N, C-alpha and C positions, 0 to 999 in steps of 0.2 A: 833662825834658831841654830843654823850651822855656821854662818859667817862670823857673827859677833864673838862667840866663844874663842875662836882661833885668831881673829884679826883685830879685835877691839883695841888692843894696846900696842899695835904695830904702827909705827909711823908710815905715812903714805910713801915716802921715799924709800922705805925698806921693803916694800912689797915687790917681790921679784917673780918673774914668770915661772922659773923653774921651781921655786918654793910653792907656788900656787898649784902647779901641776902635781907635785909630790903630795900635797895635802889632799887634792881631789882623788888621787889614787888610793889614799888611806881611807876614804869613805866607802868601805867595802859593802855596806848595807844598802847603798843607793844604786839605782839603775843609771846607766850612762846618760839617758835623757834627762834625769834629774840633776846629775852633775853638770851637764851642759847648761841647764837653766841657772844653776848657781854661778857658773862661770860668767854667763851673760849678765846676771845681776851685778856681779863685781865690776864688770866692764862698764855697765851703765852708771854705777856709783862714781867711778873714776872720771867718766865723761862729764858727769854733772859737776864734779869738783873742778875739772879743767875749765869748763864753760864759765863757771862763776869765779874763776881766778883764785880758787882756794888751794890749788895744787899746780905746780909748774914742772911737768915731767921733763927729764932729759931728752933732748931732740924732739920735744913736743909730741911724743908718742904715748898713747895710753898703755901702761905696762901690762894690761891684761890682753892686749891685742896679740901677743905672742904665746899666750897660753893655749896649748892644744888639748882639746877635750871632745871626743866624738860623742854622738848621740845615738849611734846605732844600737838596737836591742841585742842583748846577748842571746836571747832565745825568743821564739814566737810565743805570744801569750796563749794560755789554754782557753778553750771555750767549753761550755757545758750544753748538752742537749736538754730539751724540755723534760725528758724523763729523768735525767740526772738532777736537774733543779728540783723536781718533785720529790725525788728520793732524799735530797738534803732537807727540804722543807718538812717532810714527814718526821724527821728526827730532831727538829729544833723544838724545844719545850716552851721557852718564853714567847708569848704571843707578840710582844713588841718587836723582838728580833725577827720573828717569822714574817711579820708585815713589812719590816725594813727590807728583807730580802725580796719579798714579792714586789715591792715598789721598785727596787733596783733592777730586778730581772724583767719587769713588764713595762718599764718606762724608759730605761736608758739613762736615768739621772746619775750624775756623778756622786761619789761618796759624800763630798762636802754639801751637795745640794740635797741629798736625802736627809742628811743630818740637820741641815738648815731649814727644813720645811716647818712652817707654822700652819695652823689650820686656816688662817686667812689666805694662805697661798693655794688652798685646795678648794676649788669650786666644784663640789661634788654634784650639784644639780646639773651643771652644764658640762661636767666631766672634763675639767681643765685644770692643769697646774699653772698658777700665776707666779712664776719664779722671780724672786727678788734678791735673795741672799743665800749665802752658804755659811757653814761653820767649819773652820779649820782649827783643831785643838780647842783652845778656849776663846778664839777670836771669831766674831761674826764679820763676814766680808761681803761686799757687794759683788754681784756677778759682773765680770769684766767687760764682756762684749754684748753687742746688740743681739747676736745670735743666741747667746746664753739666756737672755732675758725674754725671749719670745714666749708667748703662751704655748703650752704643750698639751695636746689632748691625751686623755687616758681612756683605756677601754672601759666598757660598762662593768666588767668583772672587777677591775681594779678600783673603780669608784665605789662599788659595793663593799669590797674588802676594807677600804678606808673608812666608809661609813660605819661598818660594824666595829672597827677599831675605835672610832671616835665615841661610840656608845659604851665601850668597855673602859677606856682610860679615864682616870679622874682629871687628867689635864686636857680638857676638850674645848676650852674657850679659844676664840679667834687668835689671841695673842700668845697662846701656848704652843710649845714645840709639839709637833706631831709625835715625835719619839722622845718625849720628855723622860728623863731618868728619875725614877723614884729615889735614888740614892742622893740626889741633890734637891729633892722635893720639887722637881719640875723646873728648877732654875736653869738647868743645862740639859741638852739632849744626850742620849747614850753615846759613849765612846765607840766608834766603829771598830777600832783595833781590838778592844776588849770583846766585842760581839764576835769578831772573827775568831779570836783565840779560844774563847770559852764555849762557843756554841756552833758556829758555822763550819769551821775546819774539823772539829770533832765529828760533826754530823756527816761530813763528806768522807771521813775515814771510816765511820761505822757503815756507810753505804758502799764502801770499797771502791771509791772513785779515786783513781791514782793521778790526780791532777792538782796543780798549785792553784788554790782558790783564794782570791782576794775580792775586794769590792769591785774592782775594775773588770773582773772576770764576767760579772753579770752584764755589764755594759757591752763588753766585747761579744758576749754570747748573743745578745739581742741583735747587734749589728750583723753578726754572722748569720743568724736565722733569717733576717730580712733579706740579706743578700741571697741566701739559698732559695728563698721564695720569689726571687727575681723582682723584688720591689724596685720602683724607679729610684735611681741614685740620688736624685734631687730630694725625694721624700725621705730617704734614709739619712741624708746629710742633715736635714732640718730636724728630724727626730733626735739625732745625736747632737744637734746644735753645734756642729763644727763651723767655725768662722772660716771664710775663704776670701782671697783677694780677687776672685773672679767678679767681673761686672754682673754676672748672673745673680749674685747675692743681692745686688742693689735693686734690680728690676723685676725679679721673679721670686715668689715664695710659694711653697707647696700649699695645697688646699688642706684645711684642718680636717675635713672629713676623710680625705685620702690618707692622712697620717693616722687617723683613728682606725681606719680599716686595716692599714698595714700593721698596727700594733695588735690587732686581733689575732695575728699569728701566734702571739705569746699566750693566748687565753688557755692553752693546754696546761699551763702552770697551775691553774685554779682547780682543776679536777680533783687532785689529791690534796691540795692545800686546804680546800674547804672541809674535806673529811677529817684532816688532821687537826683542825682548829677546835 
């Protein structure tokens, strides 16, 4: 969505490293890591064109190779305590948005994975997420790595919250989105950015929480909580579903019950959430 509007009509021979760097600097709304990913996508596109002899660069060098773009964060991301998450939940009115936040905060799912949940992906009897897809903007995407597609346990409290939500929502069939938007008659899930702007950030402001709150904040907060509780690094990595090049990823996987017990540290979220629902 960023590359094509700027470079669609530019001939490959006319794409220069300095111009690409200047363009990346102009994307002031994006984090350095996101800009680095865009730079890498461009590099991969040129490599593909060279490999298939669709483009013959001067000196045989990929023109993106000389594009400088760092990925270092400009600031450390904020995290929320359990009490702060409860304060936010207590001030969110729409139940769908409230349950979205509960899922993000108590499971560590990414924004696209929360949005992409269907009821078929929620085994509430066995308290498992069976993750298969995500939704980015209007596009459904497959989860890219084996680590992302592993079954993820949920705490009993989270399974109960989802069961109660399934009994409330009119979109409760296996192929329905868990967070189907009534504005599209269930055809698409809620827009997470709208939920943030209209409900979650105003709730944080009302609670006088002076932090930058985004969907990734809940994921960072869970990881931070598990670290504070001295949970095994292997268990935390698999709950967060970070892929790694280490051979340990191939030969060792954390026990499902150990992950579920670790996630119980987030059960304090539900104390006030249940009263507010």
